[in-house]
C-alpha positions, 0 to 999 in steps of 0.5 A: 785080740781077736778080729772085730766084727763088722756091724751092719748098717741099719739101712742100706744106702742103695748103691750099685756096689754093696759095701761090706756093711750093707744089710742086704749083702750081710743077709746074702753072705750069711754074716747077719747076726742071728735073730736079724732080718732085712725088710724094705732095706732096713735092718729089723729085729725078727721075732716070731710074725713081728719085725721091729726097727733096730737101734744102734745100741740094741744091735751092738749088745746083741753082737757083743753077746754072741761074741762071748758065747762063741768064745766060751764054746771054744774053751769047753771044747779045748778042756774036753780035749 
């Protein structure tokens, strides 16, 4: 099995030393799932001009779909070579 992805928290805990799942840290490191952003220390789904609050179930589904997209891309590259 592959390496488990860390899900970001839905809200920053405001600790001085940011944890590994902090949405602010993940945004800075570039590990936040695509289509997500941080507004007022809360994780939001960014769709054009509007930002919507994120529920944990939606986040899990989005990360799983990204994970399957990445896997399918690797298989295609291996078959082409």
